[in-house]
N, C-alpha and C positions, 0 to 999 in steps of 0.2 A: 373713900369719899362716896362711891355708888351705893355701897352697902348701907349707907348712913340716911340715904333718900328716904325709905320706908319709914324710919324712925321720926324723921323730920315731919313728914306728911302726918303721922299718927300725931305728934305733938302739936301740930298745928291745929288738926281736928278737934283735938281735946280743948284746947283753948278758944277755938271758936265757939264750940258748944257751952263753955263756960261763960263767954261774954254774952252770948244770945239769952242764957238763961233757962229755967225750966218751963216758963210759960210756951217758949218755941218749941220745946220738946212735948210738952202736953197736946200742942197743937197737931204737931206732925203726926203725932202717935194716934189722935183721935182720927185724923185723916187716914191714916193706915188702915185702922180698924173698918171702916166702912167703905174702903175703895170698891166701888164696882157692885155694892152689895145691893140687890134689888130692893126698890123702896126706900133706901136710905140718902135722902137727898135734902137740901135747904128750899129749893123754890124751883120755879119752871122759867124757861125763856120760850116765847112763843115767837118764831122767826117767820117774818112775812116778806118774801122774795118778789120784788119788782119784775114781773114776768117778760116784759120788752127788753130788758137789760139782759136777762138770762139769754133769751132768744137770739139776740144781737151777738153776744158772745160765742153762743153755741155755733152760729153761722160762721164767725171768724175763725173758729178753731176746726171749721169741717165737720163739726158734728151735727149738722142740722137733720139728717136722717135719723140717728138716733134720739133727737128731741122732738120728734113730730108730734107726739102725743100732747106736749104743751104748746108747741109752736106752729102747728098748722093751720086749722080751719078756724076754732074758736078763738075769740079775743079773751085775753085775760090781762087784768091790771096787777094788784097783789093778790098772791097765791101763798097758801101755808106751806112753807118749807117744812118746819117742825115745831114740835114742842118738847124741849129738851130739859130734863133733870139737872140741875145744878148744884155744886156745893157753893158754899159763901165764897170759897176760893177753890177755883177750877171745876171739873165736872166729870161725871162717870160715862162710860160707854162700854157697849157690847157686854152686859152685866149677866147674860146668859148664854152659854155656848154649849152645843147648838141653840139658837133662839128658838121657842116654841113657834110651832107652824102658825102662819097668818093665814086663816080661812080667806079664801077668794072672795066670798060675798062680802066679808068685811072691807077689804080692799075695793072692791067695786062702789062700796056706799061712800067711800072717800073721794072718787074722782072729781067731784063738784069743786072739793076744797084744794086737793092736791092733784093737779092734772096728769099724772103720770104713774103706772103702777110699779115700775121701778123705785120711784120716789117713795113710794108707801112702804114697800117691803124694806127697803133700806133703813127708813126712819123707825120702824119697829125693830129691827134688829139692832141697830145702834143705840137707840135713845128709849125706844118703848119698853125694852126689856129692863131698864133701869128704874121705871117708874113703880114696880111692883105690882101693876094691874094686869088684868089679862087683856086678850087682844081688843075685844068689844069696848071694855071699859077704857082702854088707853084712847082709842080714837074717838069714844064719845066725849073724853075730856079736851081732846083736841079741839072737836066741835064747840064745845062749851067756851074754849078760851078764845076761839076765833069769834064767836058771837058776843062776847064780852067786849070787843076793840071795835070802833066805828071809825072806818076809813073817811078821811076829809072828803066831802062831797066832790071838790073840784078834782081828785085823782081818780075818781072811780071810771071816767072814760075820757082820759086825757088825750085830745085830738092832736095836739102838736107837740114837739119836743119842747122840754121844759129846764131850763136851769135854776137850781135852787141850791142855797148853803143847806148842809145838815141841820144848822141851828134853826133855820125857817120851817124846813120839814118837820122837826120835832115841835116846833111851836104849833104846826097845823093839826097835829096828832093830838098834843096835848089840849087844844081848844076844843076838838071834837070829843074827847073822852074826859069827863069830869073825875077827879081823882088821880089821873096821870100827870107825873111830874118829870122834870128833865132827868132826875137821876133814875126813872124808870124806863128810858128809852134809849136805844143806842140806833145809830145809822151807820151802815157799812157800805162800802164801795170799792171798786177797782180801780183801775188807773185813772178812769174818767167818767164813770156811769155809776148810778145807784144801783147797790146790790140789794141790799135788805133793810127792813126797819125791824128791830127786835125788842119786844116788850117783856119785862120782868113782872112775873105774876106769883104769888104765894101759892102754896098747895091747894088753897081754896079758890084759887083764880082771881084774888085781889090784887091790884096793882102794887108793886113794892119797889124798893131800891134795888139796883143791880149790883151795888157794892163794887168790888174790885173785878168785875166781870166786864169792864168796858174798855179794857186796854187794846183791843182790836178794832174801836170804833173808828170811822172815817175821820180823817185829819185834812181833808180838802177843803178849800174855802168855797167851792161849788161842785155840783154834781150834775151830771146830764140825766134826766129821764126821758128814755126814748117813748115815743106815743104808743098807745094802745092800738093795734091793728083794727081798723074801722073805727076808732074812737071819734 
């Protein structure tokens, strides 16, 4: 009986492949061929982190000291978490090992948008290497992507805590950004706070549908936006 289990599993796999059909096989093979190949992707996700939520969570975890670069003196609202190459299904990561060296002057040039050196280095290693671009070109693309998105005016300097539904927040961004649609934006959250707003963009940085990449979107009725320090 035990010896027949591998045969049963093999027969089940063959039957499953037969039922799913050649289209499934072709899709899987295409994905495999380009998996983690630099420059081989379909679109970008621009991830904008709500900095006050990040800083509150860091303090609760006892990581305030490690987060000083972002969470000490200067007030931040939305900051760039990253610009992530995506497949229509899934995403590449760490496409070159070891990653080409990120020059310090390029890192420093991004601190106005991404206020932590460790974040910038990590984003280059994990996502930038998948863009097919050099270090300077990748971070210039991040700057262009961020410039293409307008933050709703009322969220630039939020003076008090704000409860808002993910749908309302998406609507605020859509109103502020002509061409942005509900299928082009995702809101993510932790157990109670807003985490990020993620905007899907084509390779030439036009708003586009996120496709199947919204499965981790926030499902809460409302999320808390902690206020901007000194807002």
